[in-house]
C-alpha positions, 0 to 999 in steps of 0.5 A: 313576278317570280312569286306569281310564276312560282304560285302558278307552277305550284298550282299546276303541280297540285292539279296534276297530282290531283288528277293522278290521284283520281286516276289511280282510284279508277280500277278496271274489271278484266274478264276472260271469256263469258259465263254463257260459254262456261254454262255451255261446256266451254271448259278448255282453258287457254289463258295462263294464270301468269297472264291473268295476274298481270290484269288483276290481283283479286278475283274469282273464276275456275280452271282448265276442265272446270277443275275447281274454284279460283280465288285471288286475294292480294295477288295470291291465287288458290285453286279450291279442288273437289276435296275442299282444300285450297292449293296455290296455283302455278303460273302455267295453269290455265283458266277458261273463265275468270274475273279480276281487278286490282282491288282499291277500296273506296268504302269500308263498313263494319257490322258486328251483327249476326248476318245470314247470306240474304241479310248480307246481300241486303246490307250490300244493296244499301251500301252500294245502291247504284245498280248500273256499275260494277262492284268488287267486295272483300269481306272478312268475318267470323263465320259460324257456318259457311257452306261452299262447293267445288266442282270436279275436273270434267272429261270430254265430251264435256257436259253442260254446267247445269249437269256438271254441278249435279255431282259437285262437292259441298262443304259446311265449315263451322267457326271459321275466320276467312274472307269473301272475294266477289263481285256484283254485276248489273242485270244488263250483263246477262250472258257475259257474267252472273247478274247480282252477287257472286262470292268465293271464300278462302279461310284465313289458314288458306286450307279450305274454301270454295264457291259460297252457297250460304253463310252465317257470321258476325263481325263483318269487315266490308271493303268495297271498290266501285268500278266503271271500266270493264275489259272483256277478252274472248278466246279465239279457238275452234271449241269456243267458236262453235259454242251457242252462246245465246241459249243459256236459260236464266233459271239454269244459271240461277241453279248453278250459282246459287 
């Protein structure tokens, strides 16, 4: 009887541990505001970086007044300003739009081939064929070339983002090691986020980076986190509430992001 009771207790403990382990693998995407709001000039940040980092240690976004590109990796967050340089962020900085998660890889893949950006997308399509859930990607590589951009701080009255990026700073780095941080969102997320792939880059020396426009590289080390939970926080302020979030054109978003 003692052995039977002990066995049952052990079985329950193993079952509980298995459930906990499975639960630990389930990460969540946390997003502040919507991409349509950003497209329509919603650049006033309300959420502090300190609060954002409580929701995730890995992610991308922008800063108050559209002041540069955000990248978070291993809970270190950087602001890539319009000079192309990476600056560590402070807890008090504000964001009008960001997407983060606590990255937990459930698939890894290494490719020694030379890949262009379109080839990388095709490879990721094959590695993550499910088009209806969210994926986070952490990709290390040796980049022969990588083309990035950053947008400068905007002044009120804010222009639409399609106009703001006309004056973006573009950088072309060569022979650089670094990491891509990004997500792929399903087509049904139109209006909320960017459907498809969206990557930001940070060099290993943490000096340069930006929003990825193009690349060529080798020795890709790809880590993938598949995610089925999504949490959206909507700002509640007069500026956000007066935005028309139904009129953003898909072709404008394509021009802004690509």
